[in-house]
Every structure is written in C-alpha cells, then in structure tokens.
N, C-alpha and C positions, 0 to 999 in steps of 0.2 A: 333209373338207378334203383337199386331194389335192395330195402335193409328191412329186418326183422332179427327174430332168435333165432338159433339154431333149429331146422324143424318147420320152423313156422310156414313155408310152403314158397319159399321166394323161386326155388327152381319150380316148382310147380307153375307157378304162375307166368315165370319165363319162359316155358315151352310150350304152356298158351298162347303166350304174346307171339311167341314165332310160329303156331299153327296157322294163328292169325294174319300175316304175313305172309303165308303162304308154302311153309317151309315145310317141307316131307316130314316124317317123324323124325324128329331130333333125340338125339340119342339121351337117354335114362340117366340122370344124374346131373349134377351141376359138374362145370368145365372144373372141380380145384385140381385135378388133378396135370391135364394140359395149362392148363387156367385160362384158355381163350378158345372157343369153337367158333369158328366161320362157319356161314349163310350165303348162300343167293336163296333171294327172295323174288315177290313182286313187285317190290321195291325196290330194289338193289340189293347194295350187301349189305349183311348185320352181321355181328359179333355179340358174344357172350362171354364176358369176360369174370372172373371170380377172382374179386381180391384178397379173401380170404389168407392164403399164403404171402400175400408181396409184404413183407416187412416194411420196407423205405422204398423211396425212388429210383436208387439203384436197383433192387430187387425186380423194381418196372421197367426200367432203359433194359434192362438184359432179356428180357423177352419178347421186346418192342411194345410195350403197350403205348406208350406216347404216339403212335403212326396210329389209333386208331382215334385219338380224338385230334390232333390239328396236321397231320396228313392227307388223310383218308375219306372221301366220300362215302361214311358209312354211319348206317345206324348202329349204336354201344348199344346193348343191354348188361347193364352190373350187379352184380352180387357185393354186397361188405364193401361197399368203396369205401364210406365215412368211416370203417375202422382204425385207416390212418390218415390224418388232417396234412399234413403235410402230400401227401399221393391226391387229395381232393382237393386243396388249392393249387397246387401244380398243372392237377390234367383239368379239372373241371374249370375253373375261375379263368381263365385266357377266352371260355367258349362260352360266357355266357350270356352272349348277344344270342345263339341257339336255344331253342324250348327243349327243357333239360323236367324231366318229370322224377320225383319222388315220389317212389309206391312204398309204404311202411307196412308190413304185413304184423300182426300180432295174432296171437291166442287169445281167445275171447274170456280167459277164464272160469269156464265150465268143464275144462279137462275134455271136452267134444273134439268136434270136429271143425266145430267154425271158427271162424275165423272176423278179424277186425282187421277189413283193408283202407287206408289212408290214401289219397292221390293228391299232391299238389305239385304245383309248377314252380320249380326254385327257381330257374333261368328263361328269360329274361327276367327281372325284378318288375311284380305288378307297378301298375304307373299309377294308383289309389293313392 
C-alpha cells in the first residue's frame, strides 16, 4: 500500500518496484484512469491499483477489485487505499494473515526533491 499526498512520488515508487520485479517499462503515470494495470513479472502476476477515484465498495465491485485481493494469486501494489475506510476494511482485513506493507511517502519540507519514506509491515500484526 502506497500512501502520501498528491505528487509525493507514489507512482514513481510503484514503477520502480515494478521494474525491480522484472516488469519492462511500466506505463508512465498512475493507473487512475483505468484504475488497474496488470503485469507479468519474474515472481508472477502484479496488479497496480489506484483507489483515488473509487468512492465506495460498489465502485470497487463494479471494476472487479475484490478478485485481486481474494480470488487471485497476485501481488497488489495499491495507491490511495486508505482514502476510503470501508474499502480498506472490506478488502484488506480479511487478508491480514498475508504480509502487507504500508509505504508512506511525504515531502521533506524543504521544497526540494527530497522525500521521507517510511515502510511498515501492517499485516500480520507484530507478535511483540
């Protein structure tokens, strides 16, 4: 899950991640218009999903988003997932046994190109 303000670099990070998984050149830009881009990689299928325009669970159902989380053996790279708490709970909480990372990208405050990147495992919950 990639989170952060508009323009912070979520899509740039996603494209770098896709390239690290052996995906050729991903399309420039985020998948906000088609909502999902699917790729074949050296580790299997990857779906890059942009939740920005999805307003509720019905919108997600209409474009087949639940299948990426529940029915398919696929790695999901998502942007703006937490903008809708209903979608977050419905899609991600049932998968809480699978490793899920939250990557938060933010501006460093200097007005330049530097970013602050924080990576946390949110599922499974730490046993500490």
